[in-house]
N, C-alpha and C positions, 0 to 999 in steps of 0.2 A: 227857455233859451236853447238854441240848437248849437251843438259843437260840431264843427266840421273837421274831420280827420283827414289830413293830406296823405295820399297814397305814397309810399316810399318807392324809390326806384330800386332796381336790382343792385345787390352788393357786388363787391369785386369778385368774390368766388362764383357768384351766379353768372356774371359777365364772362368769366373765364370759361365756364361750362358751355355757355351759349356760343362763344367764339369757337370752342373746340368742336361743337357740332357742325360747324362749317369750315373745318380745318383746311380742306383743299382750296376753297375759294379765298380764305384768309391768307394762306401762304402765297398764292399766286398774286394777290393784291399787294402784299408787302414786299415780295421779292420776284420781280418779273424775270430776273436772270436765272432763277432756280429751275429745277426739273423734278418731275414726279418719278420715283423709283419704287414701284410696288406700294408697300404700306408706309413709305416715307417720302418726304420732300427734301431735296438736297440743295444747298446753296453754300457759297464760300464762307460767309460769316454774317453777323448782324449788319455789316455795312452793305450787304446785298450783292456782292460780286459773284460771278459764276464760280462754281467749285463744289467740293463735297465735304468740307470740314464741319459743316453744321447740318443736323438732321432734325426734321420736325415730323412727329408721328401723325399720320392721317386718319387712323381708324382705331376702333377698339377702346379699351379703358384708358389708353395712353394718348388718345387723340388730343392734339394741341400741345403736348409736352415736347420740348425741344432741348437740344444740347449742342453746344459749340465745342467740338472735341479739341480744338486748338487752344482754347482758353480754359475749358472746364466749366464754363457758365451754362446754366440750365434754368428752366422755369416752365410756367404754364402759358396758355395762349394769351392772357392779358399781359404777362411779363414780356412776351414776344413783341406785342404792340409797343409797349413802353420803351424797350431798348432799341427796337428797329426804327422808331420814329421820333422819340422824345428823350433820348439819352437816359432812360430809366425813370422818367417822371410818370408816376402811376396815375395822378389826377388827370393829366392830359390824355393818358391812354384810356381812361374810363370814359371821358367825353367823346373821344374818337370812336371807341367801341360802340357806344350808344347810337351815334350817328350812323356808323357803318351797318349796324344791325337793324337800323330803322325802327327802334323801339320807342322813340319819343321821350318826352320829359319824365313820364311816370312809369314807363316800361310796360311790356307785355307780360302775361303770366309765364313763369319759368317752367319749361317742360320737366316732367318728373319721370318720364319713361326711361328705364335704365338703358344704357348703351349696349349695343350688341358686341359681345366679346369675340374678336376674330383671332384666329391662330397667328402667332408671330412667325416670321420666317426662320428657318433653321440657321444656326450660326455657321460661320465658315469652318470647315473641318480643320484648316491650318491654324485657326485662331483660338481653339478651345483651351489651350494651356497658357495663354497670355503672350504679350509682345516679346518678352525676353526669351521665353521658350521657343517661340517661332524663329527668332534670330539665331539662337544657339543651335537650333536644328539644321541650319544651313551650312554650306561649305565655307570655311574661313578664307580660302583663297579664291579670287575671281580670275586668276591668271589661266589662260587657255580655255575659258568658258564663254558662253554667249554674252555674259555680263561684260567681260573685257572687250569682246567684239563690238558690243553696242557702244561702249564708251569710245573705242577707237574710231567707230563710224562718225562720232561727234567731234573728232579731232583731239580726243583726250587719251593720253598714253601714260599710265602710271608706271608701266614697264620702263619707259624712257627715263623716269625719275628714280628708278631703282627700287621702288617699294610701293605697295598699295596702302590706302588708309585702313586702319584697324576697324573702323566703323562699318566698312562695306563687307558684305558676304553674298554668296551666290546660292540660290535654291533651284535645283534642276526641275522640280515639279511642284509648283505652288498653285493651290486651288484658287480659282477665280469664280465668284458667284455670278457675275454678269453673264459670262459665257458658259458657265456650267462645266468647266473643264480645267485641266492643269496646263500651266505655262511655265517656262523658265522665268526666273525673276532676279532682279538686283535688289538686295535688302540693305537698309541702312539703319543704324542704331540712333535713336533720338534720346539725348541725355538731358536730365534736369537735376541740378543739385547733386551730381555724381551718380544718380540712379538712372537705370534704363527704363524709360517711361513709355516708349512707343517704338514701333518698327515701321519704317517707310518702305513701301513696296513698289517696284516698277516692273510690270509684266512685260516680257520680251518675246520677239519672234524667235522660233527655235534656233535659227542660225545667228541671232544677235544682230541682224541687219537693221533693226529698228524696234520700236515699241510694239507690243501685241496689238492687233486690230480691234481695240476695245473703245467704248465710249469714254471709259475712265481707266486708262492703263496705269495710273498712279494713285495710290491710296495709302493712308497712314492708319495703322492699327494701334489704338491707345490714345490717351490724352497727352498732348505735348505742349500745352500752354506753359510759357516760361522756359522752355527747353530749346535745343537745337541739335543738329548733327555735327559733331566735331570732326570735320572732314580732314583737316591737315594741321599739323602742329607747328609748321614753320621751322625757322632756323634753330629755335631753342629746343625743340623736341620734347618739351614738357607738356604734361596734361593741362587742360584748360584751367583747372583750379590752381595751378602753379604758374600762371602766366606772369611774365616778367613785368616789372613796374615800367609804365610808359609804353607798353607794347602797342603796336599798330596792327590791326587785323582787317581781313576781308570778310564781309557778310553778304550772303546771297539768299535769294528766295528758294531757288531750286538746286538740285545736285549738279546738273550739267553746268549751270552758271558758275557755281562754286568751284567745280573741278577745272573749268576754263581759267578761272582766276589763279588756281594752283599752278597751272601750266605756265602762266605768265609771270607769277611771283611766288615761286616755291619757298621763298624765304619768309613769307608772311603766314601767320596762322589764318586758316579759313574755316568759317562756320557757315552752316546752312540753316536758315530759319524756318524752312519747310513751307511757310505761307506768310503773306503780309499780315494777316490777322494774328498769327502766332508771334511775329516779330514785334507786335505791339505790346507784348507782355514778356519779351525775352529779358532775362536778367544776366548781366555779365559781371565778371570779377572786377573789383575796384582797380586792380592793376592796369587794366586795359584803358588806354588814353584816347586812341583814335580808331574810329570805325569807318572803313571805306565801304560804303553800301553799293553793291553792284546792282543798280536799279534797272528795271526793264522799261523800254520805251512804250509804255501803256498809258494812253490818255483818258481811259475810261474813268468817270468820276469816282467810282468805288475803289479803283486801283490807286488813284491819287490820294483819296482819303486814308486808305490803308497805309500807304507809304508815309504820309505825314504823321499818322499816329505812331508808326514805328520810329520815326525820327524824334518825335517828342519824347517817346519812352526812353530812347538812348540818351538824349540830351538831359533828361531829368536825372539820369544816373551820372551826369558829369562828363559824358563822352563827347569828344569832338567828332562830328559826323560830316563826312565828305561823300557827295553823290558821284557815282561813276556811271555814265551812260555810254552805250555802244554807239559809234557813229554809223554803224551799218546794221540793218535789220532790227530785230526786237530786243536782243540781249547780247551779253558778252560772248555766249557760245556762238551766236551768228557771226560775230566779229572774228572769232577763232577759225570758224569754217571758211569765212571769206578769205582770210589770210592764207589758209592752206590751199584753197583753190587757185588763188592768184600766184602762189609760189610754185605751183605744179607746172 
């Protein structure tokens, strides 16, 4: 009697290594809006929108390993497929991976040749001591600096309100990897649970007339999932952790939008979520009752999914969510600029 032994297909770990061996093609297939940056592939989040909050290693021993810096999520190449396409379902990811790799039902032999170890890029000189050290090393006041000039060019005047937010600082010479040089920069502290977890950076033109001419003039150093930039305390003047019961707040994706909201409603507390993906995990004090979300007029499917995820997250915390769209341009800052131009 002859016994037939059925050949087993590759295991999850084997599939992850095979996918990692084709990391550039995999990343491009999963995230068409992403971009290659040297040894990494950058995209906004697992939702697939354009941005830089998520990085996927393209080469070396870490090929296929990814991290979403806004949420702290990470994993291997097979996890990437699972979360990008199937909400974390590993079984579905395995089936997809086999089909994409073209290995058939029983699989091809797994390569055993060790990966070539390639040198990782040098870390940013300004980031070697951590996000908090970077922020503390900047100038506490933005008044009279290119940072103030930049905000003024966007119709935002904290001088008019009598004070600047404590979370903002100015760095006269902040290193930028993309350009290989220093630029002045506006820094913002990202807080989570009372701790400084990340520092948001906006590189500027030397005269503050606009953002520096970079592909990515805005970047966040550190993991900021669950956190935000506490831009303005509102009428109470109290820290976020001491928010008054029933408080009504403004929440924006970017600093300029949030600051535009402050100019219109300085009586309200204003928080900046940094990105839509990060707002999907933002945790607010129980005292806050209503969130006025300063939404952008972005109809891209990834942006809509990100906004809906943020809304669901806030509603799950018992918050009343009101969407505020600008009737002009893309966002609230465009509305502020439009009103300034028409009033001139």
